[in-house]
C-alpha positions in Angstrom: 56.1 85.2 107.7 52.8 85.2 109.8 49.8 87.3 109.1 49.2 90.5 111.0 45.6 91.3 111.8 43.0 92.1 114.4 44.8 90.5 117.4 47.7 92.8 117.0 45.5 95.8 116.4 43.5 95.0 119.6 46.6 94.6 121.7 48.1 97.8 120.4 44.9 99.7 121.1 44.9 98.5 124.7 48.5 99.8 125.2 47.5 103.2 123.7 44.4 103.3 125.9 46.5 102.8 129.0 48.9 105.4 127.8 51.9 103.5 129.3 54.3 102.9 126.4 57.4 102.2 128.3 58.5 98.6 128.6 58.7 98.5 132.4 55.8 100.9 133.1 53.3 98.1 133.9 55.7 95.5 135.4 54.6 91.9 135.2 51.2 93.0 133.9 52.7 94.5 130.8 52.5 92.7 127.4 56.3 92.4 127.1 56.6 90.6 130.4 53.7 88.3 129.6 55.2 87.6 126.1 58.6 86.7 127.7 57.0 84.3 130.1 55.0 82.6 127.4 57.9 82.4 125.0 60.2 80.9 127.7 57.6 78.3 128.4 57.1 77.5 124.7 60.9 77.2 123.8 61.8 75.5 127.1 64.2 78.0 128.7 64.3 79.7 132.0 64.8 83.2 130.8 63.8 85.4 127.9 64.8 89.1 127.4 63.1 91.0 124.6 65.4 93.5 122.8 65.0 95.8 119.8 66.6 93.6 117.1 68.1 90.2 116.3 71.4 91.9 115.8 71.3 93.4 119.3 70.2 90.1 120.7 73.5 88.6 119.4 75.5 91.5 120.7 73.9 91.3 124.1 74.4 87.5 124.3 78.1 87.9 123.5 78.5 90.7 126.1 76.7 88.6 128.7 79.1 85.7 128.0 82.1 87.9 128.5 83.3 87.8 124.9 85.6 90.8 124.2 88.9 92.2 122.8 91.4 89.5 121.7 88.8 86.8 121.4 87.8 85.0 118.2 84.2 83.9 117.5 83.4 81.2 114.9 80.7 82.3 112.4 79.4 80.5 109.3 80.3 82.0 105.9 76.6 81.8 104.9 74.3 83.9 107.2 73.1 87.5 107.6 76.0 89.9 108.1 74.9 90.6 111.7 76.2 87.2 112.8 79.7 88.5 111.9 79.2 92.1 113.0 78.1 91.1 116.5 81.6 89.9 117.6 83.1 93.1 116.3 80.6 95.1 118.4 82.0 93.6 121.6 85.7 94.0 120.5 86.2 90.4 119.3 86.8 89.3 115.7 84.7 86.9 113.6 86.5 83.9 112.1 84.5 82.5 109.1 83.8 78.8 108.8 82.6 76.9 105.8 79.1 75.4 105.7 78.3 71.8 104.5 75.4 70.6 102.3 72.9 71.2 105.1 73.5 74.9 104.6 74.7 75.3 108.2 78.1 75.5 109.8 80.2 72.4 109.3 81.3 70.8 112.6 84.4 69.4 111.1 85.4 72.9 109.9 84.8 74.2 113.4 87.4 71.9 114.8 89.9 73.1 112.2 89.3 76.8 113.0 89.7 76.6 116.7 92.7 78.5 118.1 93.8 79.4 121.6 92.0 82.7 121.1 88.6 81.1 120.2 86.0 82.0 122.8 82.6 81.3 121.2 80.7 79.6 118.4 77.7 81.1 116.7 75.9 78.3 114.9 73.3 79.9 112.6 70.1 78.0 111.9 69.6 79.3 108.4 66.3 79.3 106.6 64.6 77.3 109.3 67.3 74.6 109.0 68.8 73.5 112.3 72.5 73.0 112.7 74.0 69.7 113.9 73.8 70.9 117.5 74.8 67.5 119.0 78.1 67.7 117.3 78.6 71.4 117.9 77.8 71.2 121.6 80.2 68.2 122.0 83.0 70.3 120.4 82.2 73.3 122.5 82.2 71.4 125.8 85.5 69.7 124.9 87.2 73.1 124.1 85.4 75.1 126.8 83.7 77.4 124.3 80.5 79.4 124.6 77.7 78.6 122.2 75.4 81.4 121.1 72.6 80.0 118.9 71.7 82.4 116.1 68.1 81.2 115.7 66.9 84.5 114.2 65.7 82.7 111.0 64.2 79.7 112.8 62.1 80.8 115.8 60.1 77.9 117.1 61.7 75.2 115.0 62.4 71.9 116.6 65.6 69.8 116.7 65.4 66.2 118.0 62.6 67.0 120.5 63.9 70.4 121.6 63.2 73.9 120.3 66.1 75.8 118.7 67.3 78.4 121.2 67.2 76.1 124.2 70.4 74.1 123.4 73.3 76.5 123.5 74.5 78.6 126.4 72.5 81.6 125.0 70.4 82.2 121.9 69.3 85.1 119.8 65.9 85.4 118.1 64.8 88.0 115.5 61.3 89.4 115.1 62.1 91.2 111.9 59.2 91.6 109.4 60.3 88.4 107.5 60.7 86.1 110.5 58.4 83.4 111.9 57.3 85.8 114.6 57.2 89.4 113.7 56.8 92.9 115.3 58.4 94.6 112.3 61.7 94.8 114.2 62.7 93.2 117.5 64.6 90.3 119.0 65.2 88.3 122.1 68.0 86.7 124.2 67.3 83.3 125.6 69.2 81.3 128.3 68.9 78.9 131.1 71.8 80.5 133.0 70.8 82.9 135.7 74.1 84.9 135.7 74.1 85.2 131.9 70.5 86.5 132.0 71.3 89.1 134.7 74.3 90.3 132.7 72.2 90.4 129.5 69.4 92.4 131.2 72.1 94.8 132.6 73.7 95.3 129.3 70.5 96.0 127.4 69.3 98.7 129.8 71.4 101.6 131.2 68.7 102.1 133.8 68.6 98.5 135.0 69.6 99.5 138.5 66.3 101.5 139.0 63.9 98.8 137.6 63.4 97.0 140.9 65.0 93.8 139.7 65.9 91.3 142.3 69.4 92.0 143.6 72.3 89.8 142.4 76.0 89.5 143.1 76.8 90.6 139.6 78.6 94.0 139.6 76.9 96.7 137.6 78.7 97.7 134.4 78.1 100.2 131.7 75.4 99.3 129.2 73.7 100.0 125.9 70.0 100.8 125.3 68.4 97.9 123.5 65.0 98.0 125.2 61.7 97.6 123.4 58.5 99.6 124.1 55.2 98.0 125.2 54.0 98.5 121.6 56.5 95.9 120.4 55.6 93.6 123.3 51.9 93.9 122.5 52.4 92.8 118.9 54.6 89.9 119.9 52.2 88.7 122.6 49.5 88.7 120.0 51.7 87.0 117.4 52.8 84.1 119.6 49.7 82.0 119.2 50.3 82.0 115.4 53.7 80.5 115.6 53.0 76.8 115.9 50.2 76.8 113.3 52.6 78.5 110.9 55.3 75.9 111.4 52.7 73.1 111.2 51.6 74.3 107.8 55.2 74.4 106.6 55.8 70.9 108.0 52.7 69.6 106.2 53.7 71.0 102.9 57.3 69.7 103.0 56.6 66.1 101.7 54.4 67.4 99.0 56.9 69.8 97.6 59.8 67.4 98.1 58.0 64.8 96.0 58.7 67.0 92.9 62.3 65.8 92.9 61.7 62.0 93.3 63.8 60.0 90.8 65.7 63.0 89.5 69.3 61.9 89.2 71.0 65.3 88.9 69.7 66.8 92.1 68.9 65.7 95.6 67.2 67.1 98.7 69.7 68.9 100.9 70.5 66.9 104.0 68.7 68.0 107.2 69.9 67.7 110.8 66.4 66.5 111.9 64.4 65.4 108.8 61.3 64.3 110.8 60.8 67.9 111.8 61.8 69.6 108.5 60.0 72.9 107.8 62.3 74.1 105.1 63.2 72.6 101.7 66.2 73.0 99.4 67.7 70.9 96.7 71.3 70.7 95.6 72.2 70.1 91.9 75.2 68.5 90.3 76.2 71.7 88.6 75.7 75.5 89.2 74.3 75.8 85.7 71.5 73.3 86.5 70.7 75.2 89.7 70.6 78.5 87.8 68.2 77.1 85.2 65.9 75.7 87.8 65.9 79.0 89.7 63.8 80.5 86.8 60.8 78.6 88.2 58.3 80.4 90.4 58.9 80.0 94.1 62.6 79.0 93.6 65.6 80.9 94.8 69.3 80.0 94.0 71.2 80.8 97.2 74.3 82.3 95.7 72.0 84.9 94.1 70.7 86.1 97.5 73.9 88.0 97.9 73.0 89.6 101.2 73.7 86.3 103.0 76.9 85.5 101.2 80.1 86.5 103.0 81.7 87.9 99.8 79.3 90.9 100.0 80.0 91.8 103.6 82.1 94.8 102.8 82.4 96.1 106.4 83.6 92.7 107.6 86.0 92.0 104.7 87.7 95.4 104.8 88.1 95.3 108.6 86.9 98.9 108.9 85.6 100.4 112.1 83.9 103.7 112.9 87.3 104.8 114.4 90.7 103.3 113.8 91.6 103.1 117.5 88.4 101.2 118.1 89.0 98.5 115.5 88.9 95.0 117.1 91.4 93.7 114.6 94.0 95.9 116.2 93.5 93.9 119.4 93.5 90.4 117.8 96.4 88.1 118.4 96.8 87.3 114.7 95.8 88.5 111.3 92.4 87.1 110.3 92.2 86.1 106.6 88.9 86.4 104.8 90.2 85.5 101.3 87.5 83.8 99.2 89.8 81.0 98.3 89.4 79.6 101.9 85.6 79.4 101.4 85.3 77.8 97.9 83.3 75.0 99.5 80.7 77.4 100.8 80.5 79.3 97.5 80.2 76.0 95.5 77.3 74.7 97.7 75.4 78.0 97.4 75.9 78.1 93.6 74.4 74.6 93.3 71.6 74.9 95.9 68.0 76.2 95.4 65.6 77.0 98.1 61.9 76.0 97.5 59.1 78.1 99.1 56.7 75.9 101.1 53.9 78.5 100.7 52.5 78.4 104.3 50.3 81.4 103.4 48.7 79.6 100.4 45.9 76.9 100.4 47.2 73.4 99.9 45.4 73.2 96.5 47.6 76.0 95.2 50.7 74.3 96.5 49.7 71.1 94.7 49.7 73.1 91.5 53.1 74.6 92.4 54.5 71.1 93.0 53.4 70.0 89.5 55.1 73.1 88.0 58.3 72.4 89.9 58.2 68.8 88.6 58.0 70.0 85.1 60.7 72.6 85.6 63.2 70.1 87.1 62.6 67.5 84.4 63.0 70.2 81.7 66.6 70.7 82.9 67.5 67.2 81.6 66.3 68.1 78.1 68.6 71.1 78.1 71.6 68.7 78.3 
């Protein structure tokens, strides 16, 4: 999470001084428009649309892609619940897919879960860890599926020379308080496809027809209101210059913290889809008991214990409840979707044996050297426990 300070305060004060708080009130001169242009340039996409949350960025992306009733969307069983709720919001149903040791969706499992009703894949780059996008895009193109990258937890992260969010058909970012770029709440839709962008812009704003946007051949359709205010745009514009330094600090600390596990036979560094650009560290133990013991150390988190990201805690998804029974997407599905835990024992086992290690980007390197020594002592102590 980046620091918030004078830059943000100054940008907010300028918006208040102008007295124009609406997103479109100052046109291209507004902070939101400037932020979108700069973010598009940084990530390497043609279009960025700022919205009011990562959840709504996912929903808007699916709507723009034409995902709807009767469709199935593949979602990993380890992610924030919004990745699974977003398909439901557009009338589709989520189909959960096991992860592999990388903590991201398993491409081999994707192949096994595809049916004639599958319309899209949402690969989630969890904990700043990129999915195997080469494999996922090959599968998607072969089966004519839409790919919506959920990069909410990995804004700015690189994958084989490209930034996450620039690879799929669309992508969703989150600017929640705990993300790499933060405005407290907020999100963005990214795409290189002009039509998808026009549809996303239309869907996120009921008043899109009065904004003076360049006319397109896309018919106007009913929409939600997911716009941000200029206050959000001002904070994000100020934050953007902090993004790369934050990621560089994380990248610099990775080898230091990873060295704590050298030569330890009962654990290993979790595999990474692009190890040269790693900005996140986790280790996987031989047993869940070893991981639980290690999680007692400072700056360590066993992933099964962060229950908000584990599918077994997604009550609204598992019970298939909707706000109204006649509006339940499962009534429109071509088949019964099974969310029984037995299908996802692989995911639960991996999470029970894996610990996330904080890289401490907010701390001086000297403090992290002390943390590394403490981690080394903690992991070696597990052997003495038998």
